[in-house]
Each structure stands twice: as C-alpha cells, then as structure tokens.
FIGURO-807952 format. One record per residue (C-alpha): y negated, z, x; chain; residue in one letter. Coordinates in steps of 0.5 Angstrom, whole numbers. Layout:
<recs>
      v      w      u  unit  code
      Y      Z      X     A     A
...
</recs>
This chain:
<recs>
      v      w      u  unit  code
     27      1    -30     A     M
     22     -5    -32     A     Y
     22    -10    -27     A     P
     16    -10    -25     A     F
     14    -12    -17     A     Q
     11     -8    -12     A     V
      4    -12    -10     A     D
      4    -16    -16     A     H
     -2    -16    -20     A     R
     -2    -14    -28     A     Y
     -6    -14    -33     A     T
     -5     -9    -39     A     R
     -2    -14    -43     A     K
      2    -17    -38     A     D
      5     -9    -38     A     V
      5     -9    -45     A     Y
      9    -16    -45     A     K
     14    -13    -41     A     I
     16     -6    -44     A     I
     16     -9    -51     A     G
     10     -6    -54     A     I
      4    -11    -58     A     P
      0    -15    -54     A     M
     -6    -14    -58     A     D
     -6     -6    -57     A     T
    -12     -3    -56     A     K
    -15      4    -56     A     G
    -12     11    -55     A     G
     -9     13    -49     A     N
     -8      6    -46     A     W
    -15      5    -45     A     D
    -16     12    -42     A     T
    -12     12    -35     A     G
     -5     14    -37     A     Y
      0     14    -43     A     N
      8     15    -44     A     K
     12     10    -47     A     Y
     19     13    -49     A     K
     21     17    -43     A     D
     16     13    -38     A     D
      9     14    -36     A     F
      4      8    -34     A     F
     -2     10    -30     A     I
     -8      5    -29     A     F
    -12      8    -24     A     T
    -18      5    -20     A     N
    -18      7    -13     A     V
    -25      8     -9     A     G
    -29      5    -15     A     I
    -32      8    -21     A     P
    -28      6    -28     A     G
    -31      2    -33     A     R
    -34      8    -37     A     T
    -37     10    -30     A     G
    -33     16    -28     A     H
    -31     16    -21     A     D
    -26     22    -20     A     Y
    -25     20    -12     A     G
    -18     17    -13     A     N
    -15     15     -6     A     K
    -10     13     -2     A     F
     -7     18      4     A     I
     -3     14      8     A     G
      2     12      3     A     E
      1     18     -2     A     K
     -4     17     -7     A     L
     -8     22     -9     A     Q
    -10     22    -16     A     W
    -14     26    -22     A     Y
    -12     26    -29     A     S
    -17     26    -35     A     K
    -23     30    -36     A     E
    -21     37    -39     A     G
    -14     37    -37     A     T
    -10     43    -35     A     N
     -4     45    -32     A     I
     -1     48    -38     A     H
     -2     42    -42     A     Q
      5     39    -45     A     Q
      4     32    -42     A     Q
      1     34    -35     A     I
      8     38    -35     A     K
     11     32    -37     A     E
      8     28    -31     A     L
     10     33    -26     A     L
     17     33    -29     A     N
     18     26    -32     A     P
     25     25    -36     A     P
     24     18    -34     A     G
     20     14    -29     A     Y
     12     14    -27     A     V
     10      7    -26     A     Y
      3      7    -22     A     I
     -2      1    -22     A     F
     -8      1    -19     A     F
    -15     -3    -17     A     R
    -20     -4    -12     A     T
    -25     -8    -16     A     D
    -26     -8    -24     A     N
    -26    -15    -24     A     S
    -19    -16    -22     A     Q
    -12    -14    -26     A     P
     -8     -8    -23     A     F
     -3     -8    -17     A     I
      3     -5    -18     A     Y
      4      1    -13     A     A
     11      3    -15     A     G
     14      9    -19     A     T
     11     16    -17     A     G
     14     23    -15     A     L
      9     28    -16     A     S
      9     31     -8     A     F
      4     37     -9     A     S
     -2     38    -15     A     Y
     -7     43    -15     A     K
     -8     47    -21     A     D
    -15     45    -23     A     Q
    -19     41    -29     A     S
    -18     36    -29     A     P
    -11     37    -25     A     V
    -10     33    -18     A     E
     -4     31    -17     A     I
     -1     27    -10     A     T
      4     22    -12     A     W
      9     20     -7     A     E
     11     13     -8     A     L
     18     11     -8     A     A
     16      4     -6     A     N
     12      6      0     A     A
      7      1      0     A     F
     10     -5      5     A     D
      6    -10      2     A     D
     -1     -9     -2     A     I
     -4    -15     -4     A     P
    -11    -15     -3     A     L
    -15    -21     -6     A     S
    -19    -25     -1     A     R
    -25    -22     -4     A     R
    -23    -15     -2     A     E
    -20    -17      5     A     I
    -27    -21      6     A     N
    -31    -14      3     A     T
    -27    -10      9     A     L
    -27    -15     14     A     S
    -32    -21     15     A     E
    -37    -20     20     A     G
    -36    -13     24     A     A
    -29    -10     22     A     V
    -30     -4     18     A     R
    -26      2     21     A     D
    -21      4     16     A     I
    -20     12     17     A     T
    -12     14     18     A     S
    -10     21     19     A     K
     -4     22     26     A     T
      2     19     23     A     F
      0     16     17     A     E
      0      9     16     A     R
     -6      6     12     A     N
     -4      1      7     A     P
    -11     -3      7     A     L
    -11     -3     15     A     A
     -4     -7     14     A     R
     -6    -12      9     A     K
    -12    -13     13     A     I
     -8    -14     19     A     C
     -3    -19     15     A     V
     -8    -23     12     A     E
    -12    -24     19     A     H
     -5    -26     23     A     Y
      0    -28     18     A     G
      7    -25     18     A     Y
      9    -29     25     A     S
     11    -24     31     A     C
      5    -24     35     A     Q
     10    -23     41     A     V
     16    -29     40     A     C
     13    -33     34     A     G
     19    -31     29     A     F
     18    -32     21     A     D
     23    -28     17     A     F
     21    -33     11     A     Q
     22    -39     15     A     D
     29    -36     17     A     K
     31    -33     11     A     Y
     28    -36      5     A     G
     25    -32      0     A     D
     28    -26      2     A     V
     25    -25      8     A     G
     18    -27      5     A     S
     12    -22      7     A     Q
     17    -18     12     A     F
     14    -16     19     A     I
     13     -9     23     A     H
      6     -8     24     A     I
      5     -5     32     A     H
     -1      0     33     A     H
     -3     -2     40     A     I
     -5      5     41     A     K
      2      9     39     A     P
      1     14     33     A     L
      4     19     37     A     S
     -1     20     42     A     E
     -6     20     37     A     I
     -8     28     35     A     Q
    -13     28     30     A     S
    -17     23     25     A     E
    -18     17     27     A     Y
    -21     10     26     A     S
    -17      3     26     A     I
    -20     -3     27     A     N
    -15     -7     23     A     P
    -15    -14     27     A     I
    -16    -11     34     A     D
    -12     -4     34     A     D
     -6     -7     30     A     L
     -2    -13     31     A     K
      5    -16     26     A     P
     11    -16     30     A     I
     18    -17     29     A     C
     23    -11     29     A     P
     26    -13     35     A     N
     20    -14     39     A     C
     17     -7     36     A     H
     24     -4     39     A     A
     23     -8     45     A     M
     16     -6     47     A     I
     17      2     46     A     H
     23      1     51     A     R
     18      4     56     A     K
     12     10     56     A     K
      7      8     55     A     P
      9      2     51     A     P
      9     -6     53     A     Y
      3     -9     52     A     S
      4    -16     48     A     I
      2    -20     54     A     E
      7    -16     58     A     E
     13    -17     53     A     L
     11    -25     53     A     K
     11    -26     60     A     E
     18    -22     60     A     L
     21    -27     55     A     I
     17    -33     59     A     N
     21    -30     66     A     V
     28    -30     62     A     Q
     27    -37     59     A     K
     26    -39     66     A     K
     32    -35     69     A     V
     37    -38     63     A     L
     34    -45     64     A     K
     35    -45     72     A     N
     43    -43     71     A     E
</recs>
C-alpha cells in the first residue's frame, strides 16, 4: 500500500513520484480522471466544480461517502468498471474543490453501491473516514466569510466540510476544558478532536442545515462523553460550570 496521508494535498506529479512512474507522464488515462497501475486504481476527481474541460458530473460527498461518476460512455459491463467495483488492489481517491489547488487524498475507496447507467455512478465508502479534510484558507473563506453558508446534511450523517470549517474556526482545543491533544501527546495528537453537535443528531428526523460555527463545537472525548450523560445533553456552558464547581470542591478539601 502506498504511503499517502489522508487530508494531505498532492499534485499528479507527487502521486507519480510516490508510485514510481515517470514524473513527466502526460496524456492517456492519467489525465482523464482515473487510471489503473499494476493492481491499483487512482481516481482524481472534482467535487462541486466542473473539471478543466468544463464537464461537471455532479460528484459530491454524502456524509462520509463519495458519490462519483465514471467517464462519459462507460457502462457496467466494461472490464475496467468491473475491476473498479472489485479491484485486485486498492482504489486511491483524490479530490479537489478548486481547480487551482492540488488534490486532497481522501483515502482508499470501497464500492458501497452503484447504478447501472452511463456514465456509471459509484458511491465509495472511504476506509479512512474523512476525519480531517484540509480546506485551503481560500476554500474556508468561500464557505464562512460574512454570513456562514449553511451546509446540508442528512440524518445521522456527518458532513466533512462542516467539520473542517468548525475546527478551522475554533482550533483543536476542547471548547469545554481547553485540552489540546497535540500539546499533550505531540505529533500523534495532531488535529485530533471530537465534534459535538449542539442539536443531537438522533433528534433530527430529516435533512437539515448546519451552521458550522454555531451548531458544531470541538470538544475532547471526555467532555463529549460527559455532555451526553443525560438527555437532553448538558450544554457546553453547563458542563463548564460543573467543572468550575468541582474545582472549588477540590480546592476546599
């Protein structure tokens, strides 16, 4: 398995160097969205924007899955599509939301479902689950400057863009107790934090809009567990007050 890092950006040349093919590779399938090399597939896709050729296939994230379309004229009976659905190796998926930026490595894909149409629609389940998808500062500003743009999410699904905007705004320190995993554990704790939905996902019965700044908060796993010790959950302010009360108790002992 190649050592790509989830949430890191790669140009095509970066990918070529890592997998060991000539960096001046041009043309052919490498420049048309996806290609097979040895037993592995490599997908380069745009999400939410047209490609440089002007085609917009409507690729999009649905929770932590990627709905993706193959090339024009493809169908489910073609050998390459059959191999994509049941690959002998891995399917490495790279995406971008801005044509001026390198691709972001999303992880390895497993086909979750597909539609027998042309182009073929495949929904990929990402083995690395999109814990931290880095958005460039330009992309964050597009979504969050001024009035924050609402992001649509479905019941029990966690939108990766919403999460990323949340942590870009608040950072990775717990909004309840201030704990920072990187400060405590070094690099192994880098960019680790839970995301708390102010309105519990279990209470949401239909598609809804998230304001990533107002509706989501980064908190550590301990505080996250304590918040949900009752129903409805404690608010962040209530949990902070419980911590302050306990500090006073311990101080007076």
